[in-house]
mmCIF file as Biopython writes it, N, C-alpha, C and O atoms, coordinates in Angstrom:
data_model
#
loop_
_atom_site.group_PDB
_atom_site.id
_atom_site.type_symbol
_atom_site.label_atom_id
_atom_site.label_alt_id
_atom_site.label_comp_id
_atom_site.label_asym_id
_atom_site.label_entity_id
_atom_site.label_seq_id
_atom_site.pdbx_PDB_ins_code
_atom_site.Cartn_x
_atom_site.Cartn_y
_atom_site.Cartn_z
_atom_site.occupancy
_atom_site.B_iso_or_equiv
_atom_site.auth_seq_id
_atom_site.auth_asym_id
_atom_site.pdbx_PDB_model_num
ATOM 1   N N  . MET A ? 1  ? 14.658  -1.086 -30.526 1.0 0.0 1  A 1 
ATOM 2   C CA . MET A ? 1  ? 13.439  -1.127 -29.729 1.0 0.0 1  A 1 
ATOM 3   C C  . MET A ? 1  ? 13.672  -2.031 -28.515 1.0 0.0 1  A 1 
ATOM 4   O O  . MET A ? 1  ? 14.263  -3.103 -28.647 1.0 0.0 1  A 1 
ATOM 5   N N  . ARG A ? 2  ? 13.222  -1.616 -27.364 1.0 0.0 2  A 1 
ATOM 6   C CA . ARG A ? 2  ? 13.413  -2.385 -26.136 1.0 0.0 2  A 1 
ATOM 7   C C  . ARG A ? 2  ? 12.272  -3.367 -25.926 1.0 0.0 2  A 1 
ATOM 8   O O  . ARG A ? 2  ? 11.123  -3.105 -26.280 1.0 0.0 2  A 1 
ATOM 9   N N  . GLY A ? 3  ? 12.626  -4.508 -25.338 1.0 0.0 3  A 1 
ATOM 10  C CA . GLY A ? 3  ? 11.603  -5.483 -24.982 1.0 0.0 3  A 1 
ATOM 11  C C  . GLY A ? 3  ? 10.930  -5.096 -23.678 1.0 0.0 3  A 1 
ATOM 12  O O  . GLY A ? 3  ? 11.473  -4.308 -22.902 1.0 0.0 3  A 1 
ATOM 13  N N  . ARG A ? 4  ? 9.763   -5.640 -23.438 1.0 0.0 4  A 1 
ATOM 14  C CA . ARG A ? 4  ? 9.007   -5.317 -22.221 1.0 0.0 4  A 1 
ATOM 15  C C  . ARG A ? 4  ? 9.792   -5.678 -20.956 1.0 0.0 4  A 1 
ATOM 16  O O  . ARG A ? 4  ? 9.744   -4.936 -19.974 1.0 0.0 4  A 1 
ATOM 17  N N  . GLY A ? 5  ? 10.511  -6.800 -20.963 1.0 0.0 5  A 1 
ATOM 18  C CA . GLY A ? 5  ? 11.286  -7.219 -19.797 1.0 0.0 5  A 1 
ATOM 19  C C  . GLY A ? 5  ? 12.348  -6.202 -19.420 1.0 0.0 5  A 1 
ATOM 20  O O  . GLY A ? 5  ? 12.575  -5.939 -18.239 1.0 0.0 5  A 1 
ATOM 21  N N  . GLU A ? 6  ? 12.998  -5.631 -20.425 1.0 0.0 6  A 1 
ATOM 22  C CA . GLU A ? 6  ? 14.034  -4.627 -20.153 1.0 0.0 6  A 1 
ATOM 23  C C  . GLU A ? 6  ? 13.421  -3.366 -19.556 1.0 0.0 6  A 1 
ATOM 24  O O  . GLU A ? 6  ? 13.984  -2.783 -18.629 1.0 0.0 6  A 1 
ATOM 25  N N  . VAL A ? 7  ? 12.281  -2.943 -20.072 1.0 0.0 7  A 1 
ATOM 26  C CA . VAL A ? 7  ? 11.604  -1.759 -19.547 1.0 0.0 7  A 1 
ATOM 27  C C  . VAL A ? 7  ? 11.176  -2.000 -18.105 1.0 0.0 7  A 1 
ATOM 28  O O  . VAL A ? 7  ? 11.352  -1.119 -17.263 1.0 0.0 7  A 1 
ATOM 29  N N  . MET A ? 8  ? 10.618  -3.173 -17.797 1.0 0.0 8  A 1 
ATOM 30  C CA . MET A ? 8  ? 10.187  -3.483 -16.434 1.0 0.0 8  A 1 
ATOM 31  C C  . MET A ? 8  ? 11.383  -3.542 -15.489 1.0 0.0 8  A 1 
ATOM 32  O O  . MET A ? 8  ? 11.283  -3.085 -14.351 1.0 0.0 8  A 1 
ATOM 33  N N  . ALA A ? 9  ? 12.502  -4.088 -15.930 1.0 0.0 9  A 1 
ATOM 34  C CA . ALA A ? 9  ? 13.695  -4.160 -15.087 1.0 0.0 9  A 1 
ATOM 35  C C  . ALA A ? 9  ? 14.193  -2.763 -14.749 1.0 0.0 9  A 1 
ATOM 36  O O  . ALA A ? 9  ? 14.622  -2.523 -13.620 1.0 0.0 9  A 1 
ATOM 37  N N  . ARG A ? 10 ? 14.148  -1.854 -15.684 1.0 0.0 10 A 1 
ATOM 38  C CA . ARG A ? 10 ? 14.588  -0.483 -15.430 1.0 0.0 10 A 1 
ATOM 39  C C  . ARG A ? 10 ? 13.632  0.212  -14.467 1.0 0.0 10 A 1 
ATOM 40  O O  . ARG A ? 10 ? 14.079  1.008  -13.641 1.0 0.0 10 A 1 
ATOM 41  N N  . ALA A ? 11 ? 12.345  -0.058 -14.544 1.0 0.0 11 A 1 
ATOM 42  C CA . ALA A ? 11 ? 11.361  0.596  -13.689 1.0 0.0 11 A 1 
ATOM 43  C C  . ALA A ? 11 ? 11.473  0.142  -12.240 1.0 0.0 11 A 1 
ATOM 44  O O  . ALA A ? 11 ? 11.049  0.872  -11.345 1.0 0.0 11 A 1 
ATOM 45  N N  . ARG A ? 12 ? 12.029  -1.037 -11.977 1.0 0.0 12 A 1 
ATOM 46  C CA . ARG A ? 12 ? 12.098  -1.574 -10.622 1.0 0.0 12 A 1 
ATOM 47  C C  . ARG A ? 12 ? 13.320  -1.103 -9.845  1.0 0.0 12 A 1 
ATOM 48  O O  . ARG A ? 12 ? 13.432  -1.412 -8.659  1.0 0.0 12 A 1 
ATOM 49  N N  . ARG A ? 13 ? 14.221  -0.384 -10.453 1.0 0.0 13 A 1 
ATOM 50  C CA . ARG A ? 13 ? 15.395  0.109  -9.738  1.0 0.0 13 A 1 
ATOM 51  C C  . ARG A ? 13 ? 14.972  1.114  -8.675  1.0 0.0 13 A 1 
ATOM 52  O O  . ARG A ? 13 ? 14.028  1.880  -8.865  1.0 0.0 13 A 1 
ATOM 53  N N  . ASP A ? 14 ? 15.689  1.098  -7.552  1.0 0.0 14 A 1 
ATOM 54  C CA . ASP A ? 14 ? 15.404  2.081  -6.511  1.0 0.0 14 A 1 
ATOM 55  C C  . ASP A ? 14 ? 15.807  3.470  -6.982  1.0 0.0 14 A 1 
ATOM 56  O O  . ASP A ? 14 ? 16.807  3.640  -7.680  1.0 0.0 14 A 1 
ATOM 57  N N  . THR A ? 15 ? 15.022  4.448  -6.594  1.0 0.0 15 A 1 
ATOM 58  C CA . THR A ? 15 ? 15.292  5.843  -6.886  1.0 0.0 15 A 1 
ATOM 59  C C  . THR A ? 15 ? 15.406  6.576  -5.566  1.0 0.0 15 A 1 
ATOM 60  O O  . THR A ? 15 ? 14.656  6.294  -4.632  1.0 0.0 15 A 1 
ATOM 61  N N  . ARG A ? 16 ? 16.321  7.497  -5.480  1.0 0.0 16 A 1 
ATOM 62  C CA . ARG A ? 16 ? 16.508  8.254  -4.240  1.0 0.0 16 A 1 
ATOM 63  C C  . ARG A ? 16 ? 15.670  9.528  -4.299  1.0 0.0 16 A 1 
ATOM 64  O O  . ARG A ? 16 ? 15.696  10.261 -5.287  1.0 0.0 16 A 1 
ATOM 65  N N  . PHE A ? 17 ? 14.923  9.778  -3.215  1.0 0.0 17 A 1 
ATOM 66  C CA . PHE A ? 17 ? 14.116  10.984 -3.096  1.0 0.0 17 A 1 
ATOM 67  C C  . PHE A ? 17 ? 14.584  11.757 -1.875  1.0 0.0 17 A 1 
ATOM 68  O O  . PHE A ? 17 ? 14.912  11.160 -0.850  1.0 0.0 17 A 1 
ATOM 69  N N  . GLU A ? 18 ? 14.616  13.061 -1.972  1.0 0.0 18 A 1 
ATOM 70  C CA . GLU A ? 18 ? 14.882  13.912 -0.812  1.0 0.0 18 A 1 
ATOM 71  C C  . GLU A ? 18 ? 13.607  14.705 -0.585  1.0 0.0 18 A 1 
ATOM 72  O O  . GLU A ? 18 ? 13.204  15.509 -1.425  1.0 0.0 18 A 1 
ATOM 73  N N  . ILE A ? 19 ? 12.974  14.470 0.563   1.0 0.0 19 A 1 
ATOM 74  C CA . ILE A ? 19 ? 11.674  15.072 0.854   1.0 0.0 19 A 1 
ATOM 75  C C  . ILE A ? 19 ? 11.780  15.859 2.155   1.0 0.0 19 A 1 
ATOM 76  O O  . ILE A ? 19 ? 12.333  15.369 3.139   1.0 0.0 19 A 1 
ATOM 77  N N  . PHE A ? 20 ? 11.256  17.062 2.158   1.0 0.0 20 A 1 
ATOM 78  C CA . PHE A ? 20 ? 11.211  17.885 3.359   1.0 0.0 20 A 1 
ATOM 79  C C  . PHE A ? 20 ? 9.769   17.969 3.822   1.0 0.0 20 A 1 
ATOM 80  O O  . PHE A ? 20 ? 8.870   18.169 3.005   1.0 0.0 20 A 1 
ATOM 81  N N  . GLY A ? 21 ? 9.534   17.819 5.116   1.0 0.0 21 A 1 
ATOM 82  C CA . GLY A ? 21 ? 8.164   17.864 5.615   1.0 0.0 21 A 1 
ATOM 83  C C  . GLY A ? 21 ? 8.112   18.028 7.115   1.0 0.0 21 A 1 
ATOM 84  O O  . GLY A ? 21 ? 9.126   18.287 7.762   1.0 0.0 21 A 1 
ATOM 85  N N  . GLN A ? 22 ? 6.924   17.875 7.662   1.0 0.0 22 A 1 
ATOM 86  C CA . GLN A ? 22 ? 6.665   18.081 9.081   1.0 0.0 22 A 1 
ATOM 87  C C  . GLN A ? 22 ? 6.696   16.785 9.881   1.0 0.0 22 A 1 
ATOM 88  O O  . GLN A ? 22 ? 7.246   16.751 10.982  1.0 0.0 22 A 1 
ATOM 89  N N  . GLU A ? 23 ? 6.113   15.722 9.341   1.0 0.0 23 A 1 
ATOM 90  C CA . GLU A ? 23 ? 6.024   14.432 10.028  1.0 0.0 23 A 1 
ATOM 91  C C  . GLU A ? 23 ? 6.169   13.320 9.002   1.0 0.0 23 A 1 
ATOM 92  O O  . GLU A ? 23 ? 5.962   13.532 7.807   1.0 0.0 23 A 1 
ATOM 93  N N  . MET A ? 24 ? 6.528   12.131 9.480   1.0 0.0 24 A 1 
ATOM 94  C CA . MET A ? 24 ? 6.617   10.983 8.590   1.0 0.0 24 A 1 
ATOM 95  C C  . MET A ? 24 ? 6.003   9.775  9.275   1.0 0.0 24 A 1 
ATOM 96  O O  . MET A ? 24 ? 6.227   9.543  10.463  1.0 0.0 24 A 1 
ATOM 97  N N  . LEU A ? 25 ? 5.237   9.018  8.531   1.0 0.0 25 A 1 
ATOM 98  C CA . LEU A ? 25 ? 4.670   7.756  9.001   1.0 0.0 25 A 1 
ATOM 99  C C  . LEU A ? 25 ? 5.054   6.668  8.016   1.0 0.0 25 A 1 
ATOM 100 O O  . LEU A ? 25 ? 5.216   6.928  6.824   1.0 0.0 25 A 1 
ATOM 101 N N  . GLU A ? 26 ? 5.196   5.456  8.515   1.0 0.0 26 A 1 
ATOM 102 C CA . GLU A ? 26 ? 5.388   4.306  7.629   1.0 0.0 26 A 1 
ATOM 103 C C  . GLU A ? 26 ? 4.205   3.387  7.842   1.0 0.0 26 A 1 
ATOM 104 O O  . GLU A ? 26 ? 3.958   2.933  8.959   1.0 0.0 26 A 1 
ATOM 105 N N  . LYS A ? 27 ? 3.474   3.112  6.777   1.0 0.0 27 A 1 
ATOM 106 C CA . LYS A ? 27 ? 2.248   2.321  6.853   1.0 0.0 27 A 1 
ATOM 107 C C  . LYS A ? 27 ? 2.272   1.217  5.812   1.0 0.0 27 A 1 
ATOM 108 O O  . LYS A ? 27 ? 3.072   1.246  4.877   1.0 0.0 27 A 1 
ATOM 109 N N  . VAL A ? 28 ? 1.386   0.244  5.982   1.0 0.0 28 A 1 
ATOM 110 C CA . VAL A ? 28 ? 1.150   -0.788 4.974   1.0 0.0 28 A 1 
ATOM 111 C C  . VAL A ? 28 ? -0.189  -0.466 4.331   1.0 0.0 28 A 1 
ATOM 112 O O  . VAL A ? 28 ? -1.166  -0.192 5.028   1.0 0.0 28 A 1 
ATOM 113 N N  . VAL A ? 29 ? -0.240  -0.498 3.016   1.0 0.0 29 A 1 
ATOM 114 C CA . VAL A ? 29 ? -1.469  -0.191 2.283   1.0 0.0 29 A 1 
ATOM 115 C C  . VAL A ? 29 ? -2.467  -1.319 2.483   1.0 0.0 29 A 1 
ATOM 116 O O  . VAL A ? 29 ? -2.128  -2.492 2.325   1.0 0.0 29 A 1 
ATOM 117 N N  . ALA A ? 30 ? -3.706  -0.960 2.832   1.0 0.0 30 A 1 
ATOM 118 C CA . ALA A ? 30 ? -4.787  -1.927 3.026   1.0 0.0 30 A 1 
ATOM 119 C C  . ALA A ? 30 ? -5.613  -2.025 1.743   1.0 0.0 30 A 1 
ATOM 120 O O  . ALA A ? 30 ? -5.711  -1.057 0.990   1.0 0.0 30 A 1 
ATOM 121 N N  . LYS A ? 31 ? -6.200  -3.182 1.501   1.0 0.0 31 A 1 
ATOM 122 C CA . LYS A ? 31 ? -7.073  -3.369 0.342   1.0 0.0 31 A 1 
ATOM 123 C C  . LYS A ? 31 ? -8.382  -2.623 0.584   1.0 0.0 31 A 1 
ATOM 124 O O  . LYS A ? 31 ? -8.929  -2.633 1.687   1.0 0.0 31 A 1 
ATOM 125 N N  . SER A ? 32 ? -8.865  -1.980 -0.465  1.0 0.0 32 A 1 
ATOM 126 C CA . SER A ? 32 ? -10.127 -1.255 -0.398  1.0 0.0 32 A 1 
ATOM 127 C C  . SER A ? 32 ? -10.821 -1.410 -1.748  1.0 0.0 32 A 1 
ATOM 128 O O  . SER A ? 32 ? -10.593 -0.619 -2.664  1.0 0.0 32 A 1 
ATOM 129 N N  . GLY A ? 33 ? -11.664 -2.425 -1.868  1.0 0.0 33 A 1 
ATOM 130 C CA . GLY A ? 33 ? -12.305 -2.714 -3.155  1.0 0.0 33 A 1 
ATOM 131 C C  . GLY A ? 33 ? -11.254 -3.154 -4.159  1.0 0.0 33 A 1 
ATOM 132 O O  . GLY A ? 33 ? -10.519 -4.111 -3.916  1.0 0.0 33 A 1 
ATOM 133 N N  . SER A ? 34 ? -11.180 -2.456 -5.290  1.0 0.0 34 A 1 
ATOM 134 C CA . SER A ? 34 ? -10.173 -2.779 -6.304  1.0 0.0 34 A 1 
ATOM 135 C C  . SER A ? 34 ? -8.995  -1.806 -6.235  1.0 0.0 34 A 1 
ATOM 136 O O  . SER A ? 34 ? -8.246  -1.653 -7.200  1.0 0.0 34 A 1 
ATOM 137 N N  . SER A ? 35 ? -8.844  -1.156 -5.090  1.0 0.0 35 A 1 
ATOM 138 C CA . SER A ? 35 ? -7.795  -0.162 -4.916  1.0 0.0 35 A 1 
ATOM 139 C C  . SER A ? 35 ? -7.084  -0.392 -3.592  1.0 0.0 35 A 1 
ATOM 140 O O  . SER A ? 35 ? -7.321  -1.402 -2.930  1.0 0.0 35 A 1 
ATOM 141 N N  . GLY A ? 36 ? -6.222  0.527  -3.203  1.0 0.0 36 A 1 
ATOM 142 C CA . GLY A ? 36 ? -5.536  0.458  -1.918  1.0 0.0 36 A 1 
ATOM 143 C C  . GLY A ? 36 ? -5.860  1.690  -1.099  1.0 0.0 36 A 1 
ATOM 144 O O  . GLY A ? 36 ? -6.272  2.718  -1.635  1.0 0.0 36 A 1 
ATOM 145 N N  . ARG A ? 37 ? -5.669  1.576  0.213   1.0 0.0 37 A 1 
ATOM 146 C CA . ARG A ? 37 ? -6.001  2.694  1.097   1.0 0.0 37 A 1 
ATOM 147 C C  . ARG A ? 37 ? -4.964  2.776  2.206   1.0 0.0 37 A 1 
ATOM 148 O O  . ARG A ? 37 ? -4.495  1.757  2.712   1.0 0.0 37 A 1 
ATOM 149 N N  . VAL A ? 38 ? -4.613  4.000  2.576   1.0 0.0 38 A 1 
ATOM 150 C CA . VAL A ? 38 ? -3.730  4.251  3.712   1.0 0.0 38 A 1 
ATOM 151 C C  . VAL A ? 38 ? -4.473  5.197  4.644   1.0 0.0 38 A 1 
ATOM 152 O O  . VAL A ? 38 ? -4.898  6.277  4.232   1.0 0.0 38 A 1 
ATOM 153 N N  . TYR A ? 39 ? -4.628  4.793  5.892   1.0 0.0 39 A 1 
ATOM 154 C CA . TYR A ? 39 ? -5.292  5.641  6.876   1.0 0.0 39 A 1 
ATOM 155 C C  . TYR A ? 39 ? -4.272  6.572  7.516   1.0 0.0 39 A 1 
ATOM 156 O O  . TYR A ? 39 ? -3.196  6.136  7.927   1.0 0.0 39 A 1 
ATOM 157 N N  . LEU A ? 40 ? -4.607  7.839  7.599   1.0 0.0 40 A 1 
ATOM 158 C CA . LEU A ? 40 ? -3.729  8.852  8.178   1.0 0.0 40 A 1 
ATOM 159 C C  . LEU A ? 40 ? -4.439  9.544  9.338   1.0 0.0 40 A 1 
ATOM 160 O O  . LEU A ? 40 ? -5.664  9.484  9.436   1.0 0.0 40 A 1 
ATOM 161 N N  . PRO A ? 41 ? -3.686  10.196 10.211  1.0 0.0 41 A 1 
ATOM 162 C CA . PRO A ? 41 ? -4.300  10.864 11.362  1.0 0.0 41 A 1 
ATOM 163 C C  . PRO A ? 41 ? -5.303  11.942 10.929  1.0 0.0 41 A 1 
ATOM 164 O O  . PRO A ? 41 ? -5.116  12.587 9.897   1.0 0.0 41 A 1 
ATOM 165 N N  . PRO A ? 42 ? -6.359  12.131 11.713  1.0 0.0 42 A 1 
ATOM 166 C CA . PRO A ? 42 ? -7.382  13.114 11.339  1.0 0.0 42 A 1 
ATOM 167 C C  . PRO A ? 42 ? -6.856  14.547 11.250  1.0 0.0 42 A 1 
ATOM 168 O O  . PRO A ? 42 ? -7.411  15.358 10.508  1.0 0.0 42 A 1 
ATOM 169 N N  . ASP A ? 43 ? -5.803  14.872 11.989  1.0 0.0 43 A 1 
ATOM 170 C CA . ASP A ? 43 ? -5.283  16.241 11.902  1.0 0.0 43 A 1 
ATOM 171 C C  . ASP A ? 43 ? -4.524  16.481 10.589  1.0 0.0 43 A 1 
ATOM 172 O O  . ASP A ? 43 ? -4.107  17.607 10.318  1.0 0.0 43 A 1 
ATOM 173 N N  . TRP A ? 44 ? -4.341  15.438 9.778   1.0 0.0 44 A 1 
ATOM 174 C CA . TRP A ? 44 ? -3.725  15.586 8.463   1.0 0.0 44 A 1 
ATOM 175 C C  . TRP A ? 44 ? -4.767  15.919 7.388   1.0 0.0 44 A 1 
ATOM 176 O O  . TRP A ? 44 ? -4.394  16.193 6.247   1.0 0.0 44 A 1 
ATOM 177 N N  . ILE A ? 45 ? -6.038  15.901 7.719   1.0 0.0 45 A 1 
ATOM 178 C CA . ILE A ? 45 ? -7.096  16.197 6.739   1.0 0.0 45 A 1 
ATOM 179 C C  . ILE A ? 45 ? -6.894  17.612 6.204   1.0 0.0 45 A 1 
ATOM 180 O O  . ILE A ? 45 ? -6.718  18.558 6.973   1.0 0.0 45 A 1 
ATOM 181 N N  . GLY A ? 46 ? -6.921  17.744 4.893   1.0 0.0 46 A 1 
ATOM 182 C CA . GLY A ? 46 ? -6.730  19.035 4.237   1.0 0.0 46 A 1 
ATOM 183 C C  . GLY A ? 46 ? -5.266  19.394 4.012   1.0 0.0 46 A 1 
ATOM 184 O O  . GLY A ? 46 ? -4.972  20.430 3.416   1.0 0.0 46 A 1 
ATOM 185 N N  . LYS A ? 47 ? -4.350  18.560 4.477   1.0 0.0 47 A 1 
ATOM 186 C CA . LYS A ? 47 ? -2.918  18.814 4.302   1.0 0.0 47 A 1 
ATOM 187 C C  . LYS A ? 47 ? -2.410  18.095 3.056   1.0 0.0 47 A 1 
ATOM 188 O O  . LYS A ? 47 ? -3.009  17.116 2.611   1.0 0.0 47 A 1 
ATOM 189 N N  . ARG A ? 48 ? -1.312  18.578 2.500   1.0 0.0 48 A 1 
ATOM 190 C CA . ARG A ? 48 ? -0.675  17.923 1.353   1.0 0.0 48 A 1 
ATOM 191 C C  . ARG A ? 48 ? 0.228   16.817 1.873   1.0 0.0 48 A 1 
ATOM 192 O O  . ARG A ? 48 ? 0.952   17.011 2.849   1.0 0.0 48 A 1 
ATOM 193 N N  . VAL A ? 49 ? 0.190   15.658 1.227   1.0 0.0 49 A 1 
ATOM 194 C CA . VAL A ? 49 ? 1.055   14.533 1.585   1.0 0.0 49 A 1 
ATOM 195 C C  . VAL A ? 49 ? 1.713   13.997 0.317   1.0 0.0 49 A 1 
ATOM 196 O O  . VAL A ? 49 ? 1.234   14.227 -0.793  1.0 0.0 49 A 1 
ATOM 197 N N  . LYS A ? 50 ? 2.825   13.275 0.504   1.0 0.0 50 A 1 
ATOM 198 C CA . LYS A ? 50 ? 3.503   12.606 -0.604  1.0 0.0 50 A 1 
ATOM 199 C C  . LYS A ? 50 ? 3.642   11.151 -0.218  1.0 0.0 50 A 1 
ATOM 200 O O  . LYS A ? 50 ? 3.974   10.837 0.925   1.0 0.0 50 A 1 
ATOM 201 N N  . VAL A ? 51 ? 3.393   10.266 -1.158  1.0 0.0 51 A 1 
ATOM 202 C CA . VAL A ? 51 ? 3.458   8.830  -0.899  1.0 0.0 51 A 1 
ATOM 203 C C  . VAL A ? 51 ? 4.553   8.238  -1.780  1.0 0.0 51 A 1 
ATOM 204 O O  . VAL A ? 51 ? 4.576   8.469  -2.989  1.0 0.0 51 A 1 
ATOM 205 N N  . VAL A ? 52 ? 5.459   7.475  -1.174  1.0 0.0 52 A 1 
ATOM 206 C CA . VAL A ? 52 ? 6.543   6.822  -1.899  1.0 0.0 52 A 1 
ATOM 207 C C  . VAL A ? 52 ? 6.460   5.331  -1.615  1.0 0.0 52 A 1 
ATOM 208 O O  . VAL A ? 52 ? 6.481   4.925  -0.453  1.0 0.0 52 A 1 
ATOM 209 N N  . ARG A ? 53 ? 6.366   4.510  -2.653  1.0 0.0 53 A 1 
ATOM 210 C CA . ARG A ? 53 ? 6.344   3.053  -2.471  1.0 0.0 53 A 1 
ATOM 211 C C  . ARG A ? 53 ? 7.773   2.591  -2.242  1.0 0.0 53 A 1 
ATOM 212 O O  . ARG A ? 53 ? 8.656   2.874  -3.052  1.0 0.0 53 A 1 
ATOM 213 N N  . VAL A ? 54 ? 8.009   1.874  -1.133  1.0 0.0 54 A 1 
ATOM 214 C CA . VAL A ? 54 ? 9.370   1.457  -0.797  1.0 0.0 54 A 1 
ATOM 215 C C  . VAL A ? 54 ? 9.651   -0.008 -1.107  1.0 0.0 54 A 1 
ATOM 216 O O  . VAL A ? 54 ? 10.819  -0.397 -1.123  1.0 0.0 54 A 1 
ATOM 217 N N  . ASP A ? 55 ? 8.647   -0.834 -1.353  1.0 0.0 55 A 1 
ATOM 218 C CA . ASP A ? 55 ? 8.886   -2.217 -1.769  1.0 0.0 55 A 1 
ATOM 219 C C  . ASP A ? 55 ? 7.750   -2.713 -2.635  1.0 0.0 55 A 1 
ATOM 220 O O  . ASP A ? 55 ? 7.771   -3.860 -3.084  1.0 0.0 55 A 1 
#
């Protein structure tokens, strides 16, 4: 059985993603109540997006 520390250490390793898309933005997540929020351009409304945490 693994300890919690070992599981957390494995979860923090960087993973490589290959993503194909139309545009890319790099933003900092803002606090919004008890959650986080990222503002995107209005022309992205109704479009599919993917979010990857980098740090």
